[in-house]
N, C-alpha and C positions, 0 to 999 in steps of 0.2 A: 334419376338416378335411385335404385331400390336402396333401401337400409340393409346391413348385415345383421344375421341374426345374431343376439347376443350370449355368449357361450356361458357367461358369468358374469355379476358385477362386482369383480374384485380381480385381481393381477392373477398371473399363475408365476410364484417364485420358482426358477428352475436352474438347476445347475448345468453349465453348457460348457463343453470342450472347444478349444479354438477350431474354426471351420465355417464352413457355409452352412446357413440354414435357411429355410422358407417358413416365416409366421401366416398363418391361416386369416386371411383377412375377411372370409365371408361369415365365420362364423360357423358353419357346417360339419369341421373336422372333426373325427372323434380320436384323432390324435392332439387335441388343444394343448397348447397353443399353435402346435406346427401343421403344415399341411399334410392333408392325405389324399390331394386330389378331388374331394368331395364337391369342388368348385364347379370342377366341368360342366360346360354349357350355360355357366350364368355369368354375369357380368363381371363378379369380382375376381381376381388375382393374387396368387400367393405374393410375399413382400419379401425378397431377397435381403439377408443382412448376415454379416461377416461379424464372428465373435474372435475376438485375437488374446483373450485373457479367461482361464476358466476360473469360474464363480457363480454365484448366483445371481440370475437375470430376471427384472418383473417385468413379464410379458402382458400385453394389454390382452384382457379376454373380453370387455364390451364392445371393441372393435370400432372406438367412437376416438381413438388418441390421435392427438396432431404430432404425435412424435413416435412413429411407427417406426418399429415393432414394440415399443418401450413403454410401460403404461405413465401416464401424465396426469392420473385421478379425475380423467374425464368422468368415470363411472360415478363419482359422488355424485354428479348433476342429472344423471338418468333418472 
């Protein structure tokens, strides 16, 4: 399996409204940390997640988290 592109080695703090979102798993999206369909034709697919409370969420940018789409500080080991 190929490795995803690392968008940055720190999480994105994003204020999100309640609703469904698609997290970029390939690292190629120009709308990081959310998907813009740049993965088309590749092996990575976006990860759907649902937000129920408006607040700031820390979403993974290194694409190596074990808690997709949320940052688990894996970027510190890269």
